[in-house]
N, C-alpha and C positions, 0 to 999 in steps of 0.2 A: 544649506538649511540648518537652522539652529535646532537644538533638541526640544526647545519649547514649542516650536511650530511643526515638529515631525508628526506624522500620522500616528494615531493611537490604535494599538491592537489589543483587544481584550481577550484573555484566555480563560475560558471556563474550565474548571478542573486544572488550573494552572500549576498546582504543586503536586499533581499526580505524576506517574511515571512518564507518560507520553507528553503531557502538558509541560512538565518541568524541562524535559529534553528540548522541546520546541522553543520554550522561553529562553533557554541558555543559548541556543543557536541563533535566535533572532537578536538577542542582546549582543552576541559576538559579531554579528553581521552589521549591526548599527543601522541608523537611518529611521528608527521608529521608537516610539514609547510603548511601554507594556503595562497592562493592567492585569494583575494576577488575581483571579477570582476563585472562590470556593466557599464552602459553608463554615470552615474554621478560620476565624480571624487570625488566630495565633500562627497557624501553619502558613497561611498566605503571607503574613508579615515577615515571618522568619525566612521563608524562601526568597521573598522580594529583596531582603537585605543582601543576599548573595549575588544579586544581579546588578546592583549599583543604582545610580541616580535615575536612569530612564524608566524605572519600574515603580509601580505603586500597587498597594494591596487593596482588595475590596472583598467584602462579604456578599455572597450571592447564592441564592437557591434557584437553580434552573427550573424547578417545579412551581415557583411562585412568579406569576406574571409581573407583579409590581417590582419585585426584587430584580428580575431580569431586565425590565425596562430601565431601572436606575443604573444597572451595571453597563448597559449598552450605550447610555448617553455619552456622547463625545467620541465614540469609537468610529474608526473608519472600517474596521473589520472585527468580527468576533470569531475566534478560533475555538470550536467546541470540542474539548477533550474530556468532558464530564462523564461520558458513557451513558447519559440519560436520553439521548436523541430517539432511540427506537422505542423505549418504554413510554415516552411521551408522544409518540406517533407524529413527530415532525412539528410539534408546537413551538419548540425552541427556534427552529429555522424560520417558521412563519413569523414569530414575534420579532426576530432580528431583522428580517427583510422588511417587515412593516414599519420599522423604525428608520428605514433608509440606510441600513448598514449591511455591508457584505458579510457573507457567512461561509465558513469552512468547517465542515463536520467530520470528525474522525470516527464517527459511527454512522453507517448508512441508516437513516431514519425510516426507510421503507415508504416514504411519502412520494408524492407526485414528482415527476421529472419535468412537468410542464412549466415553461418560463413564466415568471410573474414579476412584473415591475422592472425598473432599470438596474437593480443591483445584481451581483453575482452570488451564486451559491454553488459550492464545490463539495462533493461527498466522497469520502474514502470508502471504497467498496471491497476491502480485503487486500491482503498483501499480494497474493498470487495474481488476482485479476488486475490490480494496479500495475504491477511489474509487467504483466503480459501485454497491457495496453501501452505502457511507456517505452519499452525497449525497442519495438519496431520504429517508433518515431525517433529515438536516439540514433539508431543505425541508419535511418533514411535521411537524416539531416544532411543537406548538401548534395544529395543524389538527384539526378534528373528524373529518374523513375525507379520503381522497385517491382519485383516480380514474385519472389518466393521468400517466405519467412518460416523458420522453425526455431523452437526454443524450449527450454525446460527450467523449472524452478524447484528447489528443494530447501527444506529447512527443518530445524528442530528447536524447540523452546516453548516456554509456557505461553498460552494464548489467553489474554485477559478476556473476561466475559463480553465486554462491549465490542472488542475486536472480533470475537467469535461470532457475534451477531452479523457483522458485515460479511464475514466469511460465509456463513450459511445463507444469507440473502444472495450472495454472489453465486453460490451453488444452485439456488433456485432458478437463477437466470442463465446459468451456463448450459451448454450442450455437452452432455457426457457421450463419449464416442467409444466404439468397440476397441478392445486392446488393453483394458485395464488388467492389472495382474499383480502378483506378489513375487518379488525377486529377492534372493539371498544376497545379491550384490548389485550395486549400481555403478556403472562406469560410463564411458562414452564410446560411441562407435564412430571411428574416423573423426573424433573430436567434435561430433555434431550434437549429441544428445544422449539421453539415458539408454542404457542397454539392459534388457531384461533377460534373466537366466532362471531356469527352473520355474517357469511360470505355471501357476496353478489356477484352476477355476475358482472364482470367488467363494463358491459354496464350500470348497475344500479348504482354501487358504484361511478362511476366517471361521471355520466351524469351532464351536466352543470346546469340543473334545480335543482339538488339535490346533491350538492357537500358534501363530508363527513365533519364532524365537525373538528375543528382545532386540537383536541386531538386524532383524529383517527390514527390508525396504519395499514399499508398495509403489508401483509406477502406474499412474493413471493418465489416460489420454482424454483431454477435455478441450473445450473451446469457450473460454470466458467471453462474456458479453463485451468487455472492454477490448479484447483482441478482435472480435468480429467487427466492431466499429472501426478500428484502425485498418483492418484488412480492406474494408469498403472504401475508406478515405484514401488509402494508398493504392487502391486498385490492384491488390495482390492477386495473383493467379492461384497460388497455393499457400496454405498456412497450417501450422500444427503447433500444439502446445502440450507438454507433459508436466505433471506434478510428481515429485519424487519425495515420498513421505516415509520417515523412519518410524517404525511401529513398535508394538502392535496396536496400541490403543486408538490413536487418531485414525489410521486407515480403516480399522474395524468399525469405528463409530460412523465415519463418512459413508461406508457401505450401507449401514443400517439407515442412515438419514436418506440416502438416495432411494432406498426401497420404500420406506414408509414415513419419511420425514414430514413435518408440518409445512403448510404453505406459507408464503410471505405474509399473508393476511392474518394468520393465526398467531397473534402477538405473544400470548402467554405460553403456548407450546414452543414457540421459537426461542423465547428466553430460556425455557427449561432445557432445550436442546443445546443452547449456547453454553449453559453452565456445565452440561455433561461433556461437551467438547473441551472446555477448559480443564476439567478434572482429568480427562484422557491425556491431554497435552502435558499436564504436570507429571503424570505417571511415566509417560514416555521420556520426558526430559530429565527425570531424576538421575543424578550422578553423572550427567553428560554436560558438555559445554554447548551453549546455544550457537546457532549459526544460520545464515541465509546465503544461498548461492544461486546464481542465475547464469545461464549461458544461452545465447541466441545467435543465429546467423541470418543474414539477409542478402539476397542477390538482386542486382539492379544495374543501372547504367549511370556512369559518372557524367558530369556536364559535357565532356567532350565525346560522349557516346561509347566509352570503353566499358565492356561488361566487367563488373567487379563483384567480389564476395566479401562482405563485412561480417565480423564476429564481435560479440560483446561478452565481457565477463564481469560479473559483480559478485563480490564476496565480502561478508562482514560477520563479526561475532556479536555485535551489539544490536539485537533485534529491536528492542525498544528505541534505540537511537536511530535506526533506519526509518522507523515509522515517524519518529520525531523530526527527522530531516524532511520527510515528505510533507508533514504538517507545516513546518516552518517556511519552507520555500513556497508552498502554495499560498499561505497567508501573505507572504512577502509579495508575490506576483499579483494576487488579487488586490491588495492594498494599493499597488501602483497602477491599477487600471489595466493590467495586461490580460485579464480574463474577461470574455464577453459577458454581457448580462444574461440572465437565465440560469438554469440548473444544469450542472455538468458533473461528470465523474472525474476524479482526480487524475486518472490515467491520461485523460485528454488535455489536461491543463498544465501538467508538470513540464517545465521547459526542458527540452531534450538534453542539451549538453550541460546546462547550468546545474541540473539535478545531480549529474555525475560529479561535477566539481564540488558541490556542497557536501556530497557523501564523503569524498576523500579529505575535504577540508575539516570536517567536524567529527568524523568517526575515526578513532585510532585504529590502525592496522586494517583499514578497509581498502579494498581494491575495486576500481571501476574503470575499465579501459576498453577501447575498441581497436581492432586491427583490420587491415584491408589487403587483399591480394587480388590479382586478376582472376576472374571467374573460371573455375575448372583447372587452374594451374597452381602448383605450389610456388611459393615465392617469399620474398622478404616482407615482413609485416610493416605496415605504416606506423608512425609514432602513435602511442596511445593518446586517446582523446582526453583522458583524465586518469591520473594515478597519484598515489601518495609519494612525495619526494623521498628518496632514499630507500 
């Protein structure tokens, strides 16, 4: 395929942090042309020059239907990294799909999940939920069946407002379970997941007069919507998920949100809450290096009927880059017709093994690997499914 006939992916907010990361990864991957869109012609043009010939710059305002229609013309897929999806209540997604173009949104717009038309729409629903739904699929790839999954995710870093919206919408849909708490230290128990020590009731741990120290870690037991869907599809008998958050600001805010947060339909209040979550994340991350870490285990049967236990580890220090990888590989898959028509969450459409490969290929110092041992027995691990050479 010549570059002139390669499919065109338009990126709204293409010179922003997530949009620029996704554009660089897609340009490095090849096989597509890129249209970098934003309200600043100068910024779009200057960034496009760093990508080379397959990229072009375009001025677009996602709030203007005519401008959006002009930007969409000729695209196979529009990757929306503009951060306006929720504030516009799904109008960007609707306009793109109405033009016969696939849509990938890096902000959950809070709109309907009902399928509409022949095109695909894929929504990013927050980092924790997306990882919780993707990692069981990664571990189950190639197994005959699966029975039990457990995992945990932890991270530290600034949360952009539009990503915070997706996070809070995911919280509205998640099932919060007993066992939340505050811990001074977080490790693993038998290598399986977070360990809680010195657990306190929430009313004590986050009382204004006795806020937890800056190095404290909050461990929350939850069941994201994305994991519930995969548990059903994989017919899992047991599943569990924990979030491990370094505080004190973000854990305290999420406690308040769980008690009296706005509903998904209260757009103005949810945007205000997202801005508050962003401020809390900035305070928590001040003076610290950002990171994301995930660990999960899955028990099941290999094709020859042998009970096995697989484990997965993901670690990276480039939080924006990790979201950019998810954006770029999803746009890549959708453009090539590998996502069914209708509306889907990103956790269900990320290719299991290829996502891990993209992470280690595009993110310096990232680790993404799996190991396998006979279930219930210590043993030699299988070769990693994906890891950075050297």
